C-alpha positions, 0 to 999 in steps of 0.5 A: 625097730629098726635104724640104719646108719652109714660111716664114711672112711677114707683108707690109706691102703694096705693093712690100714686098720681103723677103729670104728667103735665110737661111730658105731655107738654114736649110731646105737645111741641115735636110734633109741633102741634100747636092747638089740643088736648092732650088724655092722657090715663092709660092702666090698670083697677087699674090706673087713670088719673085726674086733681087736684090741686097738694097740700099737702091738696088734696093729703090728702083729695082725698084718704080720699074721695075715702076711704068712696066712696069705702072702702078698707075693704068692700066687693067686689065680685071681691075677689071671683074671684081673691083673690088679695085684690084689688076690691076696687082699680078697683073700685076707678079707674073706678069712677076717669077714665082712660083718660083725654083730654085737649086742646092745643093752641099755643103748650101749655096745655090748664089748670087752674092756680092751674090745674095739671094733675096726675095719681092716682095709685089705686091698692095695690101694686107698679107697673110700668106704662106706661102712652100713650099720643095721640097729635092730631091737 
């Protein structure tokens, strides 16, 4: 069986981290699939999907860690082509990744007690995003 859902988001821009766990769980429940997997995917090269404990400390720490790994003010060759100021955004999104697969048992996402599914906006501007969710089982 297969079911597709879409989550639409309006982001605030760079390093906006949005908890989408509830939205994904709703799509799982709508699917009627008891056991399988949920694939959560962000089309676009400056958005990312991951898991995190969605709490203030980590909402601060994750952007700080990414700033150390791919600093905003470093030189990025991407700027030579597009001059859009988001070379670091592409690198950050690539490091985190555009998708996540989560097991489903008894119509429930199998996540740890403090684990939430999040979308991370890495682009420098606010964006309208569509997150694709495929349920297979």
